[in-house]
C-alpha positions as CSV (number, residue, x, y, z in Angstrom):
1,M,-77.3,53.9,40.9
2,L,-76.0,50.4,41.3
3,A,-75.2,49.0,44.8
4,I,-72.9,46.0,45.5
5,T,-71.5,44.5,48.6
6,A,-68.0,45.2,49.7
7,S,-67.0,41.6,49.2
8,N,-68.4,41.6,45.7
9,A,-66.6,44.8,44.9
10,I,-63.3,43.2,46.1
11,Q,-63.8,40.0,44.1
12,N,-64.7,42.0,40.9
13,F,-62.7,45.2,41.5
14,D,-61.3,45.7,38.0
15,Q,-64.7,45.0,36.4
16,T,-66.5,47.3,38.8
17,C,-64.0,50.1,38.1
18,D,-64.4,49.5,34.4
19,N,-68.2,49.7,34.7
20,V,-68.0,52.9,36.7
21,I,-65.8,54.5,34.0
22,Q,-67.7,53.2,31.0
23,N,-71.2,53.9,32.2
24,Y,-70.5,57.2,33.9
25,E,-72.4,55.9,36.9
26,P,-71.2,55.7,40.5
27,V,-71.5,52.4,42.5
28,I,-72.5,52.3,46.1
29,I,-70.4,49.8,48.0
30,T,-72.5,48.5,50.9
31,R,-70.9,47.4,54.2
32,D,-72.2,45.5,57.2
33,N,-71.8,48.5,59.5
34,D,-74.0,50.7,57.2
35,K,-71.0,53.0,56.5
36,N,-71.2,52.7,52.8
37,V,-68.9,54.3,50.3
38,V,-69.4,55.4,46.7
39,L,-67.0,54.6,43.9
40,I,-66.8,57.2,41.1
41,S,-64.5,57.8,38.2
42,Q,-61.8,60.5,38.5
43,T,-63.5,62.3,35.6
44,E,-66.7,62.5,37.6
45,Y,-64.9,63.5,40.8
46,D,-63.0,66.3,39.0
47,N,-66.3,67.5,37.5
48,L,-67.9,67.6,41.0
49,L,-65.0,69.6,42.4
50,E,-65.2,72.0,39.5
51,N,-68.9,72.5,40.1
52,I,-68.4,73.0,43.8
53,Y,-65.7,75.6,43.0
54,I,-67.9,77.5,40.5
55,R,-70.9,77.5,42.8
56,K,-69.0,78.8,45.8
57,S,-68.7,82.1,44.1
58,K,-72.0,83.8,43.4
59,T,-70.3,85.9,40.8
60,N,-68.9,83.0,38.9
61,Y,-72.1,81.0,39.1
62,S,-74.2,83.9,38.0
63,R,-72.0,84.5,35.1
64,L,-72.2,80.9,34.1
65,L,-76.0,80.9,34.2
66,E,-76.0,84.1,32.1
67,S,-73.7,82.4,29.5
68,I,-75.8,79.4,29.3
69,E,-78.9,81.5,28.7
70,E,-77.0,83.5,26.0
71,A,-76.0,80.3,24.3
72,K,-79.6,78.9,24.4
73,T,-80.8,82.1,22.6
74,G,-78.0,82.0,20.1
75,N,-76.4,85.1,21.4
76,L,-72.8,83.8,20.8
77,T,-69.6,85.6,20.1
78,V,-67.1,83.8,17.9
79,L,-63.5,84.6,18.7
80,D,-60.8,84.4,16.0
81,M,-57.8,83.0,17.8
82,G,-55.7,83.5,14.7
83,E,-53.0,81.1,13.4
84,K,-50.1,80.1,15.6
85,N,-46.7,81.1,14.2
86,D,-44.1,78.9,15.9
């Protein structure tokens, strides 16, 4: 994970944001008082929140793990959603 100073982040804010989004990698913004912050893309943030939500429920998380194992072994069910008739 890349770390940059707060002043560098301010001077190159647009480029720093673009790098975070393009590289899917957070950036640690270091500060003199050692109260650092982390810059992440909204996509990564939303993903973190979704993972936290799923892991909060043992039932949801257990089902997710079961589904992953089923997919790895090729035990898949294909659903026919049919054609839309608008």
